[in-house]
C-alpha positions, 0 to 999 in steps of 0.5 A: 504488468511487467515493469509497472511498480504497483503498490497496495497501501493502507494508511492507518492511524497507527501504522502504514502497511504497503504491499508490493505487487512486484516483490509479492510481499507486505511491509508495515511500519509505525505511521510516525515522524520526526524520524520515520516509522519504527524509529520514530515510535521508539522516540515516542513519549521520550523526545525533548520538549522542542521535538514533537513526534506525531502521526500524520493520520488522525481517526483514519484520515490524512491530517498532514499531507506533507508529513504523510507523503514523507512517511510513504516515500521513505517506506517505498524507498526501503522497499524499492530503491529504484521507484521507476516512472509512474507507479500505480497505488491502490489506497484503502480509504474510509467511506465517509470522506468528503471530496477534499479528503479524497483529493488528499490521497492523490496529493500524497501520491503526487506531491514533492517526493512522489510524482506521476503516480496513478491513484486508485481508491478501494473502500476499506471494508471491501479490502477487509472482506477480500482478505477474509475470503468473504463472498462480496456478491452474496446477496444475503449480506455480510457484516465487517467490523474493523477495530483500528487504532483510533476508530471502529467501522461497521459495514454491511456488504451485499451484492458487491456494495456497501449498503450501510456503514458507520464509524465511531471514534473508538479504537486501540489508542482510546483503550490505551488512554482509558487504561492510563486514566484508570491507573491514574484514578486508582494509584495516583500514577501517570503512565504513558500510552506505550506502557498502557498498550503493553499492559493491555496486551499482557494482562487484558482478559475480557472473558477470562478474568485471570488475576495477574499483576505487573510492576510499572514505573510512572510519575507520581501525580502528587509529588511529580517524582518517578515511582514504581507501582504494582498494577492489578489486571482488574484495573487494566480490564476495567479500563479496557471494558470502558471502551469495549462496552462502548463498541458493543453498544454501538454495534447493537444499535447498528444491528438494529438498523439492518433489514431483518432478512440480512440480520438473519443471515449475519446471525447464521454466518457470524460477524467478520471482525478484524483490525489491529485492536482485535489482538486483544485476547478474547475480544471476539468472545466478549462481543459475542456475549454482549451482542448475541451474535457469533464472530469470525475473528481474522488472523490478519489483524491490522494487515487485513486491508493491505492483504486484501489488495493482493487479490487485485493482482492478475497474472498476465501473458507477456509477448517478449522479443528473444535475447538476440534482438536489441529490445529483448536484451534491453528487457532482460537487462531491465529485469536484472537491474530491477532485481527480478532476475539474477545477474549473468555475463550475457543477458541475451542468454536468459531463457523465457523459462527463467523469466516465467519462473521469476514472474510466478509462472506467467506465460511468456510468448517469445517473438523474433522482433519487436513488430511481432510483439506489437502484433501479438498484443494489438491482436489480443494474443497476449495481454502485455508486451515489451517494445520501444516506446516509439514503436507504439506510434500509430497503435494508440487505439489498440494499445495502452501504455502501461509503464515507461521503463526508467533509464535507470533500469535499461541504460540510455537507448541512444541512436548516434549520428555522425558525419562520415569522412569520405575523401571521394565526396565533393564539397557539395555532398559534404556540406549536405551531410553537415547540414543534415547533422545540424538539422537533426540537432535542431529544435525543429527535428526534435519536435518531429522526433518527440511526435514519434515518442522519441525522447530528445532530452537524454544526455549521452 
């Protein structure tokens, strides 16, 4: 869709991932506030007592609507400086949500900062499966495991639907906290979860018990003073295994619930595993030895869900007026202002080949006027067309309005009216002309224009 701003969004407990269909690029930042994103994460565990750095998500669910909207709005503003009018947002969502929790996603996309957006929800296991190339329609069944920041979700997909699913409150943060607890018990030393995370990624070895040590600084549990300590990899691994063993045990229990014929196919194909916490070295091998099943580890990690949303993007054929026609000029100018085309002195000279290349090879059918554009789309020759909004009047049953292009991109398309001075006109003719000008400016005339999709509230 040409000017529609479409985003795939994965609101994670640890980070927010946004895929912009328009820019064909994914973005990721920490899901934290008082500053926003990565800046807030740098303040985490360092802020004074009167400032709280928090995450608006908890266990994969929206915990604070207002803060989550601010995080999402700030991130989208970094991606697209001009948000446009009425974006489309695809959210990955967990399965076990109530109606109130589902409604929260709509409020995040249509609150104080973000407005008039269409919201679609994609179940997170489906998005993960798309990203890993799993055949959703396979009737034999596939198992998807996502180990996230605060939760782990097991799902069985067969025939394009999720038939069994379970989520447990164990994820990367619980692993970090378990390492903190283990170090506090062994060394009487209190460290932060950020330090624990670094130890987890550097020293965590679930299958390869390679000995290693790291020096860390923490607070002595007895004296309350800062102290350095040499931490052994064995202590770190003990903390990690407390949580990973729990995930493995829950997975074995889950596998026992699966029908035998599906379980047999999963044993042959392997379990697909993804999520940010699967960056832990050898986690797939450890879980394989624990459960007796093989694992297919995704190299997308925490971005798998938002990457799966990229597959929702479909190429469209577009009917567009040529550059010599005003609507063709406005279309090209909007594309230049949106950053889709390079700026030129005369936008009417931009060829359809250049536009097609900018849109990744989408077919462009150049039309001589706006009526031809409408006809091409109404008859189904092209899937999308660009036209004046007012030209769609009377075609509501044949056309869908996908996006109203913002005035920020086109500039105001103004139809001026004025009374022409004519010395040959008599007093009655001059009065009639003035009466008509006054009528066009009246509320009654505005109502008529509005009914034909003209915008009468634009300042010139």
